[in-house]
PLY file of the C-alpha trace (Angstrom):
ply
format ascii 1.0
element vertex 138
property float x
property float y
property float z
element edge 137
property int vertex1
property int vertex2
end_header
24.97 -14.62 9.26
21.17 -14.40 9.44
21.01 -12.97 5.90
23.25 -15.77 4.57
21.21 -18.55 6.18
17.93 -16.89 5.15
19.10 -16.61 1.53
20.40 -20.19 1.58
16.99 -21.39 2.82
15.18 -19.40 0.15
17.46 -20.77 -2.56
16.89 -24.32 -1.32
13.14 -23.74 -1.49
13.45 -22.38 -5.03
15.56 -25.34 -6.13
13.00 -27.72 -4.63
10.16 -26.17 -6.62
11.85 -27.09 -9.90
9.87 -24.28 -11.53
11.03 -22.68 -14.76
9.70 -20.04 -17.10
7.36 -21.19 -19.83
9.55 -21.45 -22.91
6.69 -20.48 -25.21
5.82 -17.23 -23.45
7.74 -13.96 -23.31
5.97 -12.79 -20.15
7.77 -13.39 -16.87
6.46 -16.01 -14.47
6.12 -14.49 -10.98
5.70 -16.68 -7.88
5.43 -15.66 -4.21
7.74 -18.19 -2.54
7.66 -16.97 1.07
6.00 -14.40 3.31
6.78 -13.69 6.97
5.82 -10.93 9.37
8.87 -9.24 10.89
8.62 -9.71 14.67
10.94 -6.78 15.40
9.24 -4.35 12.97
5.49 -4.25 13.72
3.32 -3.91 10.64
6.07 -4.98 8.21
6.63 -8.27 6.39
9.29 -9.76 4.20
8.09 -11.40 0.98
10.21 -13.38 -1.47
9.18 -13.34 -5.11
10.75 -15.60 -7.74
10.72 -13.99 -11.20
11.50 -16.34 -14.10
12.20 -15.22 -17.66
12.31 -17.54 -20.63
14.71 -16.67 -23.46
13.89 -13.13 -24.57
11.33 -12.80 -21.76
10.43 -9.60 -19.96
8.14 -7.90 -17.47
6.17 -4.83 -18.51
7.21 -1.55 -16.90
5.90 -1.32 -13.36
6.05 0.22 -9.91
5.69 -1.31 -6.47
3.82 -0.15 -3.37
5.08 3.10 -1.88
5.92 1.18 1.30
8.11 -1.42 -0.46
11.89 -1.66 -0.36
13.12 -4.36 -2.77
16.45 -6.17 -2.89
16.81 -8.41 -5.96
19.46 -11.06 -6.60
19.97 -12.71 -9.99
19.95 -16.48 -9.49
20.51 -17.61 -13.08
21.41 -15.96 -16.37
21.45 -12.20 -16.87
18.81 -9.54 -16.18
18.52 -6.19 -17.98
17.14 -3.57 -15.63
16.42 0.14 -15.52
15.14 1.86 -12.39
13.72 5.38 -12.76
15.76 7.33 -15.32
19.02 5.57 -14.44
21.13 3.69 -16.95
20.09 0.32 -18.32
22.29 -2.24 -16.56
22.82 -5.95 -17.04
23.17 -7.97 -13.84
24.72 -11.44 -13.97
23.99 -14.43 -11.71
25.10 -13.58 -8.18
24.74 -9.80 -8.61
22.10 -7.72 -6.84
20.29 -4.41 -7.10
17.72 -2.56 -5.03
14.63 -0.44 -5.54
13.55 2.24 -3.10
9.93 3.02 -2.19
8.26 4.81 -5.10
10.83 3.78 -7.73
9.70 3.06 -11.30
11.05 -0.13 -12.92
10.90 0.70 -16.63
12.92 -2.27 -17.91
13.10 -5.75 -16.44
14.05 -8.39 -18.97
16.13 -11.44 -19.70
19.52 -10.36 -21.06
19.61 -13.42 -23.35
17.50 -14.50 -26.30
18.61 -18.14 -25.90
18.93 -18.91 -22.17
16.51 -18.57 -19.22
17.06 -16.16 -16.32
15.74 -16.05 -12.75
15.85 -13.54 -9.94
14.70 -13.49 -6.34
13.12 -10.18 -5.32
12.90 -9.71 -1.55
10.31 -7.13 -0.48
10.12 -5.40 2.89
6.59 -4.04 2.80
3.54 -3.28 4.93
2.05 -6.57 6.10
-1.44 -5.57 4.91
-0.11 -4.96 1.36
-1.23 -7.78 -0.92
-0.55 -6.39 -4.41
3.20 -6.07 -5.05
3.33 -4.82 -8.65
1.38 -2.17 -10.55
1.68 -1.62 -14.33
3.02 1.74 -15.45
0.26 4.02 -16.68
0.60 4.74 -20.38
0 1
1 2
2 3
3 4
4 5
5 6
6 7
7 8
8 9
9 10
10 11
11 12
12 13
13 14
14 15
15 16
16 17
17 18
18 19
19 20
20 21
21 22
22 23
23 24
24 25
25 26
26 27
27 28
28 29
29 30
30 31
31 32
32 33
33 34
34 35
35 36
36 37
37 38
38 39
39 40
40 41
41 42
42 43
43 44
44 45
45 46
46 47
47 48
48 49
49 50
50 51
51 52
52 53
53 54
54 55
55 56
56 57
57 58
58 59
59 60
60 61
61 62
62 63
63 64
64 65
65 66
66 67
67 68
68 69
69 70
70 71
71 72
72 73
73 74
74 75
75 76
76 77
77 78
78 79
79 80
80 81
81 82
82 83
83 84
84 85
85 86
86 87
87 88
88 89
89 90
90 91
91 92
92 93
93 94
94 95
95 96
96 97
97 98
98 99
99 100
100 101
101 102
102 103
103 104
104 105
105 106
106 107
107 108
108 109
109 110
110 111
111 112
112 113
113 114
114 115
115 116
116 117
117 118
118 119
119 120
120 121
121 122
122 123
123 124
124 125
125 126
126 127
127 128
128 129
129 130
130 131
131 132
132 133
133 134
134 135
135 136
136 137
């Protein structure tokens, strides 16, 4: 019940922003849309990040803080994703996936060359953690 109402509130906030990925850019647009300390888990916060991909858009390979657990839900379109050395999967609107602390996100991209895609990534992370994404070292 709490999760459903929380997600509904987050989706309403996202709809109200009216934001969309820049059609001329292939890089993802990333926006922190909410951040709250967890009152029952001292030192931890929940942070919602909207990731928007224009047609053919992508995010470079990356990792997240070692303290971060991420639960991502596709809001629109389709997202191609590969975590660690797992298979490349395509998630459709309404589907979700998770990333454990220390995981490597090698592929994160729009599954379409013609339509936009959006996902909401919900982080549970140390409250003091400000940076949420680190590029993979080449």
